[in-house]
N, C-alpha and C positions, 0 to 999 in steps of 0.2 A: 766262043764255045760255053755253051749252057752247062750249068754243074747242079746236080740234084743232092742233097745231103736229107737222110732219113735218120730221126732221132726218136729211138726206139725204145719202149718199156719203161718210161719215166712217169712219175707225178707230175703235172704240170702245175704251177703255181704261180697266179697272178693274183694283181689285188682285188680282182673280182671273183675268181674260182679257184677251185683244185679241182682237177680231174685227171684221170688216168688215161692219157692220150699220146699219140704218136703226132711229130711235127714234122712235116716236108718241107725244106726249104729249097729255093730256087734262086740263082743268080742273084744272092745275096740278101733275099728276102725271105719272111714266111708266106709260103703259097697256100698251105693247109694244116689245120687239124684235124682227127679223126680219133674215135675211142678204139683203143687196144682191142685187137680182134675184130674189128668191123671190116666189113665188105671193103668199104672205103680204103682203109688203110691197107688192106692185103694186096690191094689193086697196084700199090705205088710201086714204082721202081726208083732206084738212086743210084749215084755215082759211088756214093760212101754211106755207110751205116754205122751210127754211133748208139752201141747199147747204153742206156741210163736205167737198166733194171736197179732197184733198190736206192735209184736217186732221185733228187728233184730237179725237174728242168724249170729253170726261173728266166726272167728277164735280165738281162746285163744291168748291173748298176749304174746309175745316174747320181754322179757326185757333183752338187751344184755349187760348191764353196772351195775351191783350191787355188794355190798360189806357187805356182811353179815358177823357180828363178825370179822370185820377187827380191827386188832390193830392198832393205831394212835394216836401219840403225847401224849403216857403216859396213854392213856386210851383204848376202842375199841367200835367199832360201837354198837349200843344199842339193834339192832336187831340181834337175832340168826336166823339160818335156819329155825327152826319151826316158830318163829313170823314173820319171814320176808315173808316166802313163804304163809302162811295164810293168811297175808295183800297181798300179792299179787295175792292171788286166789280171795279175796274179791274186789279186783279191776279189776278183768278180766284178769290178766295176768297168764298163765298156763305154762311158761317156764321162767326160769332165765338163765342166764349165768354169774357165780360168778367170781371174781378175786381171783385165788391162788397165795399165795406170797413167792417167794424165798427170805430167809434170806441172806444177805451178807456173803459171805464164806461158804455158805451151798449149797448143792446141789437143784437142782429144784424137783428132786425125792421127796426130804423131804418135801419140802413146799407143793407140789401136795398131796402127802400122809395124811398130816396135813389137808387139805381144804377136802378131802375123808373123813376124820375121823369125821370132823364137821358137814357135812350134811347127812350121812349116817343114814338112820333109821328116820331122823327128818324131813324130807321135805312133805310139802302137795301137792305140784306140781314139775312137773319136772326140772331137773337142768344140766348145763354143766359149764365147767371151761374154763376161759383165763389162763395164765400164766404169773405173773409179773416178769420180769427180773430186778433183784436188782444187779447183779454182771454178767457182760458178760466175760467169759473167755473160753479158748479151752474146758474145760470140761463141761461147761454149755452149748455151741454151738453144740456139740455133742448129747447132752441130749434133745435139742430141735428136734432132728430128732426122737428120741424114742418117745416123746410126741404127735409128729403129727401121728405117727403110732399108737396110744394109741386112738385118738380123742380129744387131746387136740391142737386145729390147730391155734390158735391164742396167739401172744405174746405181752404183753404192756411193753414200755419202758417210762421212765420220762426223759422230759430235765428240770422239775424242781425237788424241794426237795435235793438239795445238801446234803449228809451225810445220808439220808435215801433211796432214791430210785433212785437217780439220776445218767443217765449214760452220759460219754462224747460223743464228735461226731464220735471218733473212735470205741467205744464201740457199739453204735447206728449203724454205717456203717456195722460193723463186721455182728450184729445180723440180719440187713436187707440182706445182702448176705446170709446168712444162710437160711431164709425166702425164698428168691429168689431161692434156691435150693430145699428145703424140701417141698414147697407149704404153708409154714405156712404165716397168715395174721400179719403183725406189726401194731400194735396199738401203737399210739403217744400221750402221754400229752403232748402238745406244748405250753410250757411257758418257757421263758428265766431265769431260776431258779438263776444263777449265778449272773445275775443282779440285779434280784427282792431281792435277799438276802443284796445287797447293798444298795437298796432303803427302805427295811425294818429297817436296822441299823440306817439309816440316820434319817427316821419318828421317830422311838423310842427316838433316840439322843433329837430330838427337841420337845419331850414332847407327841408327835402325838399317843396316844395308844387306841383309840375307835376302835371299829368294821369298821366304816366306812372308815378307813386308809387302811385296808386289801384290799379294791377293787382299791384305789387310786394307791399303790404300785405295785399291779399286773397289770402293764400298758398295755391297748389294744395292743399299739406296740411290747410289749415284746410278746403278743399271737401272732401277726401278724410274727413278726421276726422268731421265733420258728418254725412257721407253713412253711414259707417259706425254712428255712434252712432243715426240716424234707422232705420236697418233693423233694428238689436239693439230699440230702443223698439219698432218696430213687430212684431217676433216676441215680445215680451214680452207686448203689446195683443192679439196675434193679428189683427193688423190688415194689409189691403194699404197699399203705400205707393208713391206715384207722386212721383218726384225731378224738379224742375223745371230747366230751363236748365242743362243738366250741359254743364261746360265744359271738363274735365281729364282726362287717361287714368286718374290715380289714382284720381279719384271713378266714374269709370266700371268699374274694376277691381273696386271694391267692390261694384257694383250686378251686375255679372257673376258674380262669387260667390256672392251671394245668390241669383241664378237659377238656378246651376248646382244649389243645395241645393233648388230646386223653390219657392223662396219666391214669394209675389204681389207683388213688387218690379218695378217701372216706371220708366223712364227718359226723359226727352225732352232734345233739344238744340235749339239755333237757328241760323239760318244765319249769324250774326254770329261764332259759333265756329267753322263749318265754312269760311269766306270771309275772315276777317280775323284779326289777331293783335296782339300788344303792339307791332308795328311802327307801327299804326295809333295807338296810345296814346301813342308817342313823336313825333307830326308836330311840328314846330316851330312858335312863334309861338300856343301854346296851342290849337292845331287839334286836338291829341290829345283836348281835351275832349268833343270829338264823340264821341268812342268809349267815354266812361265809362258803363259798366253794371255790374251785379253778377245773378251772378257775372262776374268781368271777363273780358277777352279775354286769351287765354293766348299763350304762345310756340307760334311755327307748326307745331313739331313734334306737338303735341297733336291736329294736324286728322285726321292718319292713323290714329288710334286712334278717334275719333269716326265717320269714315267706317266704319272696320271695325266699331263697336259698331252703326251702321245695318245692316250687310249681315248681322251674325249675329244681329241682334234682340236684343241686350243694350241698345239703346236703339230704342225703338218708334215714337216720335212727333218730327216736326220742327214746332214751333211757333215764333213770332216774339219773344214777350214784347215786342210793339210798347208803346213808351212813349216817344214822342217829346218831345223840348224843343228849341225853336230855340237855336241858337248866340248869336245875339244876345238879350242882356235875359234869357237861361234859365241856359244852360250857362256863361256869363260871370260869374254868382252865384259861381264858385270859383275866379275871377281870384287868385292869391296863397294858397288853400287848396283842394287837390283835392278835401278831404272835404266841401266846400259845393257842388260840381259836381251837378245834378241827375243821377241814375243812370236810363239809358234810352235807347234807340235807336229810330228809325224803321225799319220793315221790313214792316208789314201788306202791302204792293203789290208786294213783290219776292221774297217767299217762293217762288211757284210757279215763277216764272221762275229763278231762282237754282237750284231743285234739278232744272227741266227740263236746266239747262246741265250740272249733276253727272251726270245721265243722258248726256250727250253725252260727258263727261270720263271715263266708265266708272266711276264712283264706286260708282252703283247701276242697276238695272234699270229700264226703264220701268213695270213694274206697281210696284215697290218704292216709285217715286216717288209714285203715286197711294197706295199704301199708308200711307205715312208723313205723308204730308199730307193725306189726305182720309178714308180707311176706317178706320185705326187709331184717329185723334182721335175720331172718330162712336163707334166702339165703345168706347174706353175711357171716354166720358163719358156713355154712353147714349143715343146719337143715330141709332144704326144700325139698320134699313136705310132709316130716313126719310132721312138724310143719309150722304154718304161713299160713294154707289155709284150705278149705273144700272141699276135692275132695277124691273120691274112692281110698282108701287105705292109707289116712293121718290118722293119731292119732286122735282120736274123743276128742280132745282139743276145746271145743266148748262155746260159752257164749250167752245166751239169753240176750239182751241188751233191755232195755226198754228207747227209745229215748225221751220220752214225762216226764220221772219223773222228779220232781224237787229235788234238795238237796242244802245241805248248808255244805261245806268241814268244819269239825272241829276235834280239838283234843279229844273233847268228844265222839264223835263216829267212830274215825277211828281205825284200827285194829294193826298198827304199834306200836311197843313197844318204843314209844319217846313222850315225855311229852307236845309236840306242834305241831301243823300243821303248814306246811310254807305257807298254803293257806288259813289260818283261817278266818272263815267269809265269803268265797267268794260263791256266789249264781251260780250254774250251773244247765243246764238242761240236763238229761240222768243219767241212772244208772244201773249198773250190776244188773240183777234179779237172773239168773241160771247160774252155771258154771259146765261144765263136763271136768274132766282130765283123758285122755284114757277111755272115756265113763263113769267113775265113778262121781257121782254128789259130786261135793265138796262144792259149795252153791246151797242150793234148795230153791227159792223163798224167798231169803233173810236170809236163817238159814243156819249156816254152819255146813256141814254133811262130810266134809273130815276127814281127819287123818293124823299125823305124820307117814313117814314112807310108804305113797303110793308113793310120789315123787320118780322118779328113775334117775340115772344119763343117762345122754344120750350122747354117744360118736358122734362128729362132723365129716363130712367129712371136705374138705378144701374149702375156698371161693368159691361160685358159679358164681361169676363174672368176673373171670379168665379163 
């Protein structure tokens, strides 16, 4: 049975255009757009009409950096693929790209199959995978080629976390060379983990155990140094590079300098670096543990540089690095030793709203909001134009967004499976009203109507900026 949905009366906002248009959806895809009141729109018939008067009609968000069910530091991220994708939908995100993890000494295939099994039949919205390389060797380098063919076209390496995910410069260079050959995009966690571990040991020896010291030992200069080194290794390999969760002005300067040379170097930042700071890490009574993530929150003055980077396109993407751990029982593992606090923040539900607030605050334009949250992540990771835009042939992943609704962000009302909000009490304007995923209503006028298992795995092509 063919089903047709008509979205009528809204302002369609994409990265390229803003137009008062009606949208016709057929069999899960966008069939056509036509101006309000035009003869074409008037001729359409549909089984269901959604009234978008006074609302924006925007593409569903693409969050290209999430960690559902990630094992870390003796525990695991508190959102499952079921709870995490439901929360994503509530926040207007209709596609996530999560990180499958290779265990050291094991095959990439084994790690990827584990993540397929976690996600299969549980997701409310569509999903794809990146692959974390923890052990670069001849066998895993060959496997990279097979994964690219399967639609897993990006590979993350870590210059941090010795003994867990860390790769040395030689391993990184080999992986970059392979990516240059097979089209895979290398993603980098750029922090000098070897030096950081020395500073951690010295801080703990001095009795500096509180959460704020997490930010102090993970120095800005060690993020900048690693970013610089990653760029030079990518130049040697002839490889593109995507630096994840850029938090500091000095690291951004390294990206900007590389891009000024015309190098295929890209960067993302996250809402926590745009809206939070070391002030949060310093909250008393161990509350600062809620804000422990890596790269860490920085002093507030870095925020202006990050916003500027988003405006100048030296940063192209805002993802969440959603990796939630409950305060009780999980973050508390680090009482008396900040190095044992699980690293990560909840955010998959808040990203689209916070960035809309940034539009109202004058940091970015409306179309830039859609560009950094929907279109560019889709292009960066080989999902465009199926995802990230509203155009004939695209998946009908569409959000009806009320730009005037006011809300207060709170753990009491969010849908993420975590016992605190990183943005507790923050008043913002703008809220998701209705969400469609491939034409199916997942959120209908602030009611959840989705189902686990609707979300499908989406194979990706290679980066569309190369």
